[in-house]
N, CA, C, O and the ligand as a Tripos MOL2 file, in Angstrom:
@<TRIPOS>MOLECULE
protein
  249   247    63     0     0
PROTEIN
NO_CHARGES

@<TRIPOS>ATOM
      1 N          42.6700   46.2480  -63.5540 N.3       1 MET1
      2 CA         43.9900   45.8270  -63.0530 C.3       1 MET1
      3 C          43.8620   44.4360  -62.4220 C.2       1 MET1
      4 O          42.9490   44.1830  -61.6360 O.2       1 MET1
      5 N          44.7680   43.5620  -62.7680 N.am      2 ILE2
      6 CA         44.7810   42.1820  -62.2880 C.3       2 ILE2
      7 C          45.9180   42.0240  -61.2790 C.2       2 ILE2
      8 O          47.0250   42.5170  -61.4950 O.2       2 ILE2
      9 N          45.6350   41.3350  -60.1810 N.am      3 CYS3
     10 CA         46.7000   41.0540  -59.2170 C.3       3 CYS3
     11 C          47.7470   40.1520  -59.8680 C.2       3 CYS3
     12 O          47.3960   39.1150  -60.4320 O.2       3 CYS3
     13 N          49.0280   40.5290  -59.8010 N.am      4 PRO4
     14 CA         50.0630   39.7070  -60.4470 C.3       4 PRO4
     15 C          50.3020   38.3790  -59.7410 C.2       4 PRO4
     16 O          50.8920   37.4720  -60.3290 O.2       4 PRO4
     17 N          49.8600   38.2440  -58.5020 N.am      5 ASP5
     18 CA         50.0990   37.0030  -57.7620 C.3       5 ASP5
     19 C          49.0040   35.9750  -57.9880 C.2       5 ASP5
     20 O          49.2980   34.8010  -58.2130 O.2       5 ASP5
     21 N          47.7390   36.3980  -57.9320 N.am      6 CYS6
     22 CA         46.6440   35.4180  -58.0040 C.3       6 CYS6
     23 C          45.7880   35.5760  -59.2570 C.2       6 CYS6
     24 O          44.9950   34.6850  -59.5590 O.2       6 CYS6
     25 N          45.9180   36.6660  -59.9880 N.am      7 GLY7
     26 CA         45.1910   36.8150  -61.2390 C.3       7 GLY7
     27 C          43.7630   37.3040  -61.0940 C.2       7 GLY7
     28 O          43.0450   37.4060  -62.0890 O.2       7 GLY7
     29 N          43.3310   37.6110  -59.8680 N.am      8 LEU8
     30 CA         41.9800   38.1350  -59.6760 C.3       8 LEU8
     31 C          41.9680   39.6380  -59.9260 C.2       8 LEU8
     32 O          42.9700   40.3340  -59.7560 O.2       8 LEU8
     33 N          40.7930   40.1080  -60.3380 N.am      9 GLU9
     34 CA         40.6280   41.5450  -60.5230 C.3       9 GLU9
     35 C          40.7550   42.2450  -59.1710 C.2       9 GLU9
     36 O          40.1870   41.7910  -58.1780 O.2       9 GLU9
     37 N          41.4880   43.3300  -59.1350 N.am     10 CYS10
     38 CA         41.6620   44.0790  -57.8980 C.3      10 CYS10
     39 C          40.4430   44.9430  -57.6300 C.2      10 CYS10
     40 O          39.6390   45.2070  -58.5240 O.2      10 CYS10
     41 N          40.3210   45.3780  -56.3810 N.am     11 ARG11
     42 CA         39.2480   46.3080  -56.0620 C.3      11 ARG11
     43 C          39.8580   47.6250  -55.6000 C.2      11 ARG11
     44 O          41.0080   47.6810  -55.1630 O.2      11 ARG11
     45 N          39.0540   48.6860  -55.7100 N.am     12 VAL12
     46 CA         39.5080   50.0100  -55.2970 C.3      12 VAL12
     47 C          39.3630   50.1110  -53.7840 C.2      12 VAL12
     48 O          38.2630   49.9860  -53.2460 O.2      12 VAL12
     49 N          40.4650   50.3350  -53.1160 N.am     13 ASP13
     50 CA         40.4760   50.4300  -51.6620 C.3      13 ASP13
     51 C          40.2930   51.8640  -51.1860 C.2      13 ASP13
     52 O          39.6780   52.1120  -50.1490 O.2      13 ASP13
     53 N          40.8350   52.8080  -51.9580 N.am     14 ALA14
     54 CA         40.7330   54.2120  -51.5800 C.3      14 ALA14
     55 C          40.8870   55.0560  -52.8310 C.2      14 ALA14
     56 O          41.5170   54.6380  -53.8020 O.2      14 ALA14
     57 N          40.3120   56.2400  -52.8000 N.am     15 ALA15
     58 CA         40.4270   57.1620  -53.9220 C.3      15 ALA15
     59 C          40.4910   58.5770  -53.3740 C.2      15 ALA15
     60 O          39.8170   58.9200  -52.4030 O.2      15 ALA15
     61 N          41.3100   59.3830  -54.0140 N.am     16 TRP16
     62 CA         41.4360   60.7620  -53.5580 C.3      16 TRP16
     63 C          41.8830   61.6210  -54.7360 C.2      16 TRP16
     64 O          42.2390   61.1130  -55.7990 O.2      16 TRP16
     65 N          41.8540   62.9190  -54.5220 N.am     17 LEU17
     66 CA         42.2920   63.8610  -55.5490 C.3      17 LEU17
     67 C          43.6670   64.4020  -55.2020 C.2      17 LEU17
     68 O          43.9680   64.6670  -54.0380 O.2      17 LEU17
     69 N          44.4920   64.5630  -56.2160 N.am     18 GLU18
     70 CA         45.7920   65.2000  -56.0380 C.3      18 GLU18
     71 C          45.8260   66.4370  -56.9240 C.2      18 GLU18
     72 O          45.5140   66.3840  -58.1140 O.2      18 GLU18
     73 N          46.2090   67.5370  -56.3180 N.am     19 VAL19
     74 CA         46.3090   68.7950  -57.0570 C.3      19 VAL19
     75 C          47.7620   69.2290  -57.0400 C.2      19 VAL19
     76 O          48.3830   69.2870  -55.9790 O.2      19 VAL19
     77 N          48.3070   69.5350  -58.2070 N.am     20 SER20
     78 CA         49.6890   70.0090  -58.2650 C.3      20 SER20
     79 C          49.7490   71.2460  -59.1380 C.2      20 SER20
     80 O          48.8890   71.4640  -59.9920 O.2      20 SER20
     81 N          50.7740   72.0510  -58.9140 N.am     21 GLY21
     82 CA         50.9660   73.2660  -59.6950 C.3      21 GLY21
     83 C          50.0620   74.4160  -59.2910 C.2      21 GLY21
     84 O          50.0640   75.4720  -59.9240 O.2      21 GLY21
     85 N          49.2930   74.2060  -58.2370 N.am     22 ASP22
     86 CA         48.2810   75.1960  -57.8850 C.3      22 ASP22
     87 C          48.8800   76.4480  -57.2550 C.2      22 ASP22
     88 O          48.3140   77.5340  -57.3790 O.2      22 ASP22
     89 N          50.0060   76.3090  -56.5880 N.am     23 ASN23
     90 CA         50.5610   77.4470  -55.8570 C.3      23 ASN23
     91 C          51.7000   78.1330  -56.6130 C.2      23 ASN23
     92 O          52.2860   79.0840  -56.0960 O.2      23 ASN23
     93 N          52.0230   77.6810  -57.8060 N.am     24 ALA24
     94 CA         53.0560   78.3230  -58.6080 C.3      24 ALA24
     95 C          52.4030   78.9320  -59.8440 C.2      24 ALA24
     96 O          51.7800   78.2050  -60.6180 O.2      24 ALA24
     97 N          52.5250   80.2420  -60.0540 N.am     25 PRO25
     98 CA         51.8050   80.9020  -61.1530 C.3      25 PRO25
     99 C          52.2640   80.4600  -62.5310 C.2      25 PRO25
    100 O          51.4930   80.5520  -63.4860 O.2      25 PRO25
    101 N          53.5030   79.9800  -62.6650 N.am     26 ASP26
    102 CA         53.9910   79.6050  -63.9850 C.3      26 ASP26
    103 C          53.8660   78.0970  -64.2410 C.2      26 ASP26
    104 O          54.3900   77.5880  -65.2310 O.2      26 ASP26
    105 N          53.1880   77.4050  -63.3690 N.am     27 THR27
    106 CA         52.9910   75.9700  -63.5500 C.3      27 THR27
    107 C          51.5030   75.6950  -63.7560 C.2      27 THR27
    108 O          50.6620   76.2170  -63.0250 O.2      27 THR27
    109 N          51.1960   74.9000  -64.7220 N.am     28 ALA28
    110 CA         49.8000   74.5840  -65.0050 C.3      28 ALA28
    111 C          49.2090   73.7550  -63.8650 C.2      28 ALA28
    112 O          49.8530   72.8620  -63.3150 O.2      28 ALA28
    113 N          47.9750   74.0800  -63.5360 N.am     29 THR29
    114 CA         47.2900   73.3150  -62.5000 C.3      29 THR29
    115 C          46.9010   71.9460  -63.0580 C.2      29 THR29
    116 O          46.3900   71.8280  -64.1710 O.2      29 THR29
    117 N          47.1560   70.9280  -62.2590 N.am     30 LEU30
    118 CA         46.8350   69.5700  -62.6730 C.3      30 LEU30
    119 C          46.0620   68.9000  -61.5440 C.2      30 LEU30
    120 O          46.5300   68.8400  -60.4070 O.2      30 LEU30
    121 N          44.8950   68.4050  -61.8650 N.am     31 VAL31
    122 CA         44.0870   67.7000  -60.8780 C.3      31 VAL31
    123 C          43.9620   66.2480  -61.3320 C.2      31 VAL31
    124 O          43.5110   65.9670  -62.4430 O.2      31 VAL31
    125 N          44.3630   65.3480  -60.4680 N.am     32 GLN32
    126 CA         44.3040   63.9310  -60.8070 C.3      32 GLN32
    127 C          43.5200   63.1680  -59.7430 C.2      32 GLN32
    128 O          43.6440   63.4260  -58.5460 O.2      32 GLN32
    129 N          42.7270   62.2400  -60.2070 N.am     33 ARG33
    130 CA         42.0590   61.3210  -59.2880 C.3      33 ARG33
    131 C          42.9280   60.0730  -59.1720 C.2      33 ARG33
    132 O          43.2700   59.4440  -60.1730 O.2      33 ARG33
    133 N          43.2770   59.7280  -57.9430 N.am     34 VAL34
    134 CA         44.1300   58.5770  -57.6940 C.3      34 VAL34
    135 C          43.2890   57.4760  -57.0580 C.2      34 VAL34
    136 O          42.5620   57.7170  -56.0940 O.2      34 VAL34
    137 N          43.3910   56.2850  -57.5950 N.am     35 GLN35
    138 CA         42.7060   55.1350  -57.0120 C.3      35 GLN35
    139 C          43.7530   54.1230  -56.5750 C.2      35 GLN35
    140 O          44.6370   53.7390  -57.3400 O.2      35 GLN35
    141 N          43.6280   53.7040  -55.3250 N.am     36 ARG36
    142 CA         44.5420   52.6760  -54.8190 C.3      36 ARG36
    143 C          43.8650   51.3190  -54.9570 C.2      36 ARG36
    144 O          42.7630   51.1110  -54.4470 O.2      36 ARG36
    145 N          44.5190   50.4100  -55.6380 N.am     37 LEU37
    146 CA         43.9540   49.0850  -55.8940 C.3      37 LEU37
    147 C          44.6100   48.0650  -54.9830 C.2      37 LEU37
    148 O          45.8340   48.0270  -54.8530 O.2      37 LEU37
    149 N          43.7890   47.2410  -54.3540 N.am     38 VAL38
    150 CA         44.2950   46.1740  -53.4960 C.3      38 VAL38
    151 C          43.7310   44.8460  -53.9900 C.2      38 VAL38
    152 O          42.7370   44.8070  -54.7150 O.2      38 VAL38
    153 N          44.3860   43.7620  -53.5840 N.am     39 CYS39
    154 CA         43.8950   42.4310  -53.9360 C.3      39 CYS39
    155 C          42.7460   42.0630  -53.0040 C.2      39 CYS39
    156 O          42.8100   42.3000  -51.7980 O.2      39 CYS39
    157 N          41.6810   41.4730  -53.5850 N.am     40 ARG40
    158 CA         40.5070   41.1180  -52.7870 C.3      40 ARG40
    159 C          40.4270   39.6160  -52.5310 C.2      40 ARG40
    160 O          39.4220   39.1220  -52.0210 O.2      40 ARG40
    161 N          41.4570   38.9130  -52.8750 N.am     41 ASN41
    162 CA         41.4730   37.4640  -52.6620 C.3      41 ASN41
    163 C          42.0490   37.1540  -51.2790 C.2      41 ASN41
    164 O          43.2350   37.3940  -51.0520 O.2      41 ASN41
    165 N          41.2420   36.6260  -50.3450 N.am     42 PRO42
    166 CA         41.7450   36.3910  -48.9890 C.3      42 PRO42
    167 C          42.8540   35.3570  -48.9240 C.2      42 PRO42
    168 O          43.5750   35.2960  -47.9280 O.2      42 PRO42
    169 N          43.0070   34.5470  -49.9530 N.am     43 ARG43
    170 CA         44.0560   33.5210  -49.9430 C.3      43 ARG43
    171 C          45.3640   34.0200  -50.5520 C.2      43 ARG43
    172 O          46.3720   33.3120  -50.5380 O.2      43 ARG43
    173 N          45.3440   35.2260  -51.0780 N.am     44 CYS44
    174 CA         46.5250   35.7500  -51.7600 C.3      44 CYS44
    175 C          47.4240   36.4510  -50.7530 C.2      44 CYS44
    176 O          46.9530   37.0550  -49.7890 O.2      44 CYS44
    177 N          48.7240   36.3580  -50.9960 N.am     45 THR45
    178 CA         49.6760   37.0170  -50.0930 C.3      45 THR45
    179 C          49.5570   38.5360  -50.1700 C.2      45 THR45
    180 O          49.9970   39.2390  -49.2600 O.2      45 THR45
    181 N          48.9690   39.0430  -51.2440 N.am     46 ARG46
    182 CA         48.7920   40.4940  -51.3740 C.3      46 ARG46
    183 C          47.4320   40.9540  -50.8830 C.2      46 ARG46
    184 O          47.0760   42.1160  -51.0830 O.2      46 ARG46
    185 N          46.6690   40.0950  -50.2550 N.am     47 HIS47
    186 CA         45.3180   40.4650  -49.8340 C.3      47 HIS47
    187 C          45.3420   41.7110  -48.9600 C.2      47 HIS47
    188 O          46.0550   41.7600  -47.9570 O.2      47 HIS47
    189 N          44.5650   42.7140  -49.3410 N.am     48 GLY48
    190 CA         44.4950   43.9420  -48.5720 C.3      48 GLY48
    191 C          45.6890   44.8470  -48.7320 C.2      48 GLY48
    192 O          45.7390   45.9220  -48.1350 O.2      48 GLY48
    193 N          46.6530   44.4290  -49.5300 N.am     49 ARG49
    194 CA         47.8340   45.2750  -49.7400 C.3      49 ARG49
    195 C          47.7580   45.9300  -51.1140 C.2      49 ARG49
    196 O          47.0970   45.4370  -52.0280 O.2      49 ARG49
    197 N          48.4440   47.0320  -51.2250 N.am     50 GLU50
    198 CA         48.3820   47.8000  -52.4620 C.3      50 GLU50
    199 C          49.0500   47.0500  -53.6090 C.2      50 GLU50
    200 O          50.1840   46.5880  -53.4900 O.2      50 GLU50
    201 N          48.3320   46.9400  -54.7130 N.am     51 VAL51
    202 CA         48.8900   46.3440  -55.9270 C.3      51 VAL51
    203 C          49.3470   47.4320  -56.8900 C.2      51 VAL51
    204 O          50.3970   47.3190  -57.5230 O.2      51 VAL51
    205 N          48.5460   48.4830  -56.9900 N.am     52 ALA52
    206 CA         48.8880   49.5560  -57.9190 C.3      52 ALA52
    207 C          48.0970   50.7980  -57.5600 C.2      52 ALA52
    208 O          47.0970   50.7450  -56.8430 O.2      52 ALA52
    209 N          48.5710   51.9090  -58.0760 N.am     53 GLN53
    210 CA         47.8140   53.1520  -58.0180 C.3      53 GLN53
    211 C          47.5290   53.5910  -59.4500 C.2      53 GLN53
    212 O          48.4200   53.6140  -60.2990 O.2      53 GLN53
    213 N          46.2760   53.9370  -59.6970 N.am     54 VAL54
    214 CA         45.8640   54.3780  -61.0250 C.3      54 VAL54
    215 C          45.5350   55.8590  -60.9400 C.2      54 VAL54
    216 O          44.7730   56.2920  -60.0760 O.2      54 VAL54
    217 N          46.1210   56.6310  -61.8500 N.am     55 LYS55
    218 CA         45.8740   58.0710  -61.8630 C.3      55 LYS55
    219 C          45.1270   58.4460  -63.1290 C.2      55 LYS55
    220 O          45.5070   58.0480  -64.2300 O.2      55 LYS55
    221 N          44.0700   59.2100  -62.9640 N.am     56 ASN56
    222 CA         43.3140   59.7400  -64.0840 C.3      56 ASN56
    223 C          43.3050   61.2540  -63.9930 C.2      56 ASN56
    224 O          42.9640   61.8230  -62.9560 O.2      56 ASN56
    225 N          43.6800   61.8970  -65.0790 N.am     57 THR57
    226 CA         43.6880   63.3560  -65.0840 C.3      57 THR57
    227 C          42.2640   63.8760  -65.2260 C.2      57 THR57
    228 O          41.5590   63.5570  -66.1840 O.2      57 THR57
    229 N          41.8570   64.6870  -64.2460 N.am     58 MET58
    230 CA         40.5150   65.2620  -64.2690 C.3      58 MET58
    231 C          40.5300   66.6450  -64.9120 C.2      58 MET58
    232 O          39.5910   67.0360  -65.6060 O.2      58 MET58
    233 N          41.5940   67.3610  -64.6710 N.am     59 TYR59
    234 CA         41.6790   68.7370  -65.1550 C.3      59 TYR59
    235 C          43.1470   69.1110  -65.3670 C.2      59 TYR59
    236 O          44.0060   68.8220  -64.5330 O.2      59 TYR59
    237 N          43.4070   69.7480  -66.4840 N.am     60 ARG60
    238 CA         44.7640   70.2350  -66.7450 C.3      60 ARG60
    239 C          44.6630   71.6730  -67.2110 C.2      60 ARG60
    240 O          44.0650   71.9630  -68.2470 O.2      60 ARG60
    241 N          45.2510   72.5680  -66.4400 N.am     61 GLY61
    242 CA         45.1730   73.9670  -66.7830 C.3      61 GLY61
    243 C          46.1460   74.3490  -67.8940 C.2      61 GLY61
    244 O          47.0230   73.5690  -68.2660 O.2      61 GLY61
    245 N          45.9770   75.5530  -68.4120 N.am     62 GLU62
    246 CA         46.8570   76.0320  -69.4990 C.3      62 GLU62
    247 C          48.1420   76.5830  -68.9110 C.2      62 GLU62
    248 O          49.0150   77.0350  -69.6510 O.2      62 GLU62
    249 ZN         46.0950   38.6060  -55.3280 Zn       63 ZN63
@<TRIPOS>BOND
     1     1     2 1
     2     2     3 1
     3     3     4 2
     4     3     5 am
     5     5     6 1
     6     6     7 1
     7     7     8 2
     8     7     9 am
     9     9    10 1
    10    10    11 1
    11    11    12 2
    12    11    13 am
    13    13    14 1
    14    14    15 1
    15    15    16 2
    16    15    17 am
    17    17    18 1
    18    18    19 1
    19    19    20 2
    20    19    21 am
    21    21    22 1
    22    22    23 1
    23    23    24 2
    24    23    25 am
    25    25    26 1
    26    26    27 1
    27    27    28 2
    28    27    29 am
    29    29    30 1
    30    30    31 1
    31    31    32 2
    32    31    33 am
    33    33    34 1
    34    34    35 1
    35    35    36 2
    36    35    37 am
    37    37    38 1
    38    38    39 1
    39    39    40 2
    40    39    41 am
    41    41    42 1
    42    42    43 1
    43    43    44 2
    44    43    45 am
    45    45    46 1
    46    46    47 1
    47    47    48 2
    48    47    49 am
    49    49    50 1
    50    50    51 1
    51    51    52 2
    52    51    53 am
    53    53    54 1
    54    54    55 1
    55    55    56 2
    56    55    57 am
    57    57    58 1
    58    58    59 1
    59    59    60 2
    60    59    61 am
    61    61    62 1
    62    62    63 1
    63    63    64 2
    64    63    65 am
    65    65    66 1
    66    66    67 1
    67    67    68 2
    68    67    69 am
    69    69    70 1
    70    70    71 1
    71    71    72 2
    72    71    73 am
    73    73    74 1
    74    74    75 1
    75    75    76 2
    76    75    77 am
    77    77    78 1
    78    78    79 1
    79    79    80 2
    80    79    81 am
    81    81    82 1
    82    82    83 1
    83    83    84 2
    84    83    85 am
    85    85    86 1
    86    86    87 1
    87    87    88 2
    88    87    89 am
    89    89    90 1
    90    90    91 1
    91    91    92 2
    92    91    93 am
    93    93    94 1
    94    94    95 1
    95    95    96 2
    96    95    97 am
    97    97    98 1
    98    98    99 1
    99    99   100 2
   100    99   101 am
   101   101   102 1
   102   102   103 1
   103   103   104 2
   104   103   105 am
   105   105   106 1
   106   106   107 1
   107   107   108 2
   108   107   109 am
   109   109   110 1
   110   110   111 1
   111   111   112 2
   112   111   113 am
   113   113   114 1
   114   114   115 1
   115   115   116 2
   116   115   117 am
   117   117   118 1
   118   118   119 1
   119   119   120 2
   120   119   121 am
   121   121   122 1
   122   122   123 1
   123   123   124 2
   124   123   125 am
   125   125   126 1
   126   126   127 1
   127   127   128 2
   128   127   129 am
   129   129   130 1
   130   130   131 1
   131   131   132 2
   132   131   133 am
   133   133   134 1
   134   134   135 1
   135   135   136 2
   136   135   137 am
   137   137   138 1
   138   138   139 1
   139   139   140 2
   140   139   141 am
   141   141   142 1
   142   142   143 1
   143   143   144 2
   144   143   145 am
   145   145   146 1
   146   146   147 1
   147   147   148 2
   148   147   149 am
   149   149   150 1
   150   150   151 1
   151   151   152 2
   152   151   153 am
   153   153   154 1
   154   154   155 1
   155   155   156 2
   156   155   157 am
   157   157   158 1
   158   158   159 1
   159   159   160 2
   160   159   161 am
   161   161   162 1
   162   162   163 1
   163   163   164 2
   164   163   165 am
   165   165   166 1
   166   166   167 1
   167   167   168 2
   168   167   169 am
   169   169   170 1
   170   170   171 1
   171   171   172 2
   172   171   173 am
   173   173   174 1
   174   174   175 1
   175   175   176 2
   176   175   177 am
   177   177   178 1
   178   178   179 1
   179   179   180 2
   180   179   181 am
   181   181   182 1
   182   182   183 1
   183   183   184 2
   184   183   185 am
   185   185   186 1
   186   186   187 1
   187   187   188 2
   188   187   189 am
   189   189   190 1
   190   190   191 1
   191   191   192 2
   192   191   193 am
   193   193   194 1
   194   194   195 1
   195   195   196 2
   196   195   197 am
   197   197   198 1
   198   198   199 1
   199   199   200 2
   200   199   201 am
   201   201   202 1
   202   202   203 1
   203   203   204 2
   204   203   205 am
   205   205   206 1
   206   206   207 1
   207   207   208 2
   208   207   209 am
   209   209   210 1
   210   210   211 1
   211   211   212 2
   212   211   213 am
   213   213   214 1
   214   214   215 1
   215   215   216 2
   216   215   217 am
   217   217   218 1
   218   218   219 1
   219   219   220 2
   220   219   221 am
   221   221   222 1
   222   222   223 1
   223   223   224 2
   224   223   225 am
   225   225   226 1
   226   226   227 1
   227   227   228 2
   228   227   229 am
   229   229   230 1
   230   230   231 1
   231   231   232 2
   232   231   233 am
   233   233   234 1
   234   234   235 1
   235   235   236 2
   236   235   237 am
   237   237   238 1
   238   238   239 1
   239   239   240 2
   240   239   241 am
   241   241   242 1
   242   242   243 1
   243   243   244 2
   244   243   245 am
   245   245   246 1
   246   246   247 1
   247   247   248 2
@<TRIPOS>SUBSTRUCTURE
     1 MET1         2 RESIDUE 1 A MET
     2 ILE2         6 RESIDUE 1 A ILE
     3 CYS3        10 RESIDUE 1 A CYS
     4 PRO4        14 RESIDUE 1 A PRO
     5 ASP5        18 RESIDUE 1 A ASP
     6 CYS6        22 RESIDUE 1 A CYS
     7 GLY7        26 RESIDUE 1 A GLY
     8 LEU8        30 RESIDUE 1 A LEU
     9 GLU9        34 RESIDUE 1 A GLU
    10 CYS10       38 RESIDUE 1 A CYS
    11 ARG11       42 RESIDUE 1 A ARG
    12 VAL12       46 RESIDUE 1 A VAL
    13 ASP13       50 RESIDUE 1 A ASP
    14 ALA14       54 RESIDUE 1 A ALA
    15 ALA15       58 RESIDUE 1 A ALA
    16 TRP16       62 RESIDUE 1 A TRP
    17 LEU17       66 RESIDUE 1 A LEU
    18 GLU18       70 RESIDUE 1 A GLU
    19 VAL19       74 RESIDUE 1 A VAL
    20 SER20       78 RESIDUE 1 A SER
    21 GLY21       82 RESIDUE 1 A GLY
    22 ASP22       86 RESIDUE 1 A ASP
    23 ASN23       90 RESIDUE 1 A ASN
    24 ALA24       94 RESIDUE 1 A ALA
    25 PRO25       98 RESIDUE 1 A PRO
    26 ASP26      102 RESIDUE 1 A ASP
    27 THR27      106 RESIDUE 1 A THR
    28 ALA28      110 RESIDUE 1 A ALA
    29 THR29      114 RESIDUE 1 A THR
    30 LEU30      118 RESIDUE 1 A LEU
    31 VAL31      122 RESIDUE 1 A VAL
    32 GLN32      126 RESIDUE 1 A GLN
    33 ARG33      130 RESIDUE 1 A ARG
    34 VAL34      134 RESIDUE 1 A VAL
    35 GLN35      138 RESIDUE 1 A GLN
    36 ARG36      142 RESIDUE 1 A ARG
    37 LEU37      146 RESIDUE 1 A LEU
    38 VAL38      150 RESIDUE 1 A VAL
    39 CYS39      154 RESIDUE 1 A CYS
    40 ARG40      158 RESIDUE 1 A ARG
    41 ASN41      162 RESIDUE 1 A ASN
    42 PRO42      166 RESIDUE 1 A PRO
    43 ARG43      170 RESIDUE 1 A ARG
    44 CYS44      174 RESIDUE 1 A CYS
    45 THR45      178 RESIDUE 1 A THR
    46 ARG46      182 RESIDUE 1 A ARG
    47 HIS47      186 RESIDUE 1 A HIS
    48 GLY48      190 RESIDUE 1 A GLY
    49 ARG49      194 RESIDUE 1 A ARG
    50 GLU50      198 RESIDUE 1 A GLU
    51 VAL51      202 RESIDUE 1 A VAL
    52 ALA52      206 RESIDUE 1 A ALA
    53 GLN53      210 RESIDUE 1 A GLN
    54 VAL54      214 RESIDUE 1 A VAL
    55 LYS55      218 RESIDUE 1 A LYS
    56 ASN56      222 RESIDUE 1 A ASN
    57 THR57      226 RESIDUE 1 A THR
    58 MET58      230 RESIDUE 1 A MET
    59 TYR59      234 RESIDUE 1 A TYR
    60 ARG60      238 RESIDUE 1 A ARG
    61 GLY61      242 RESIDUE 1 A GLY
    62 GLU62      246 RESIDUE 1 A GLU
    63 ZN63       249 GROUP 0 **** ****
């Protein structure tokens, strides 16, 4: 992911897991890893601020 303001590659500031559908029997369990990307350019107005969140599905139940 590239920062739209300065064009530098973003860095991962935080990552966590999100689980949904786990408490409803008729909903498939979905586990996603979420990474929060921030700009690492100290001269950019977005420095240290969230640019995007990237979600990757780790597990999808039936
Ligand atoms: Zn930037």
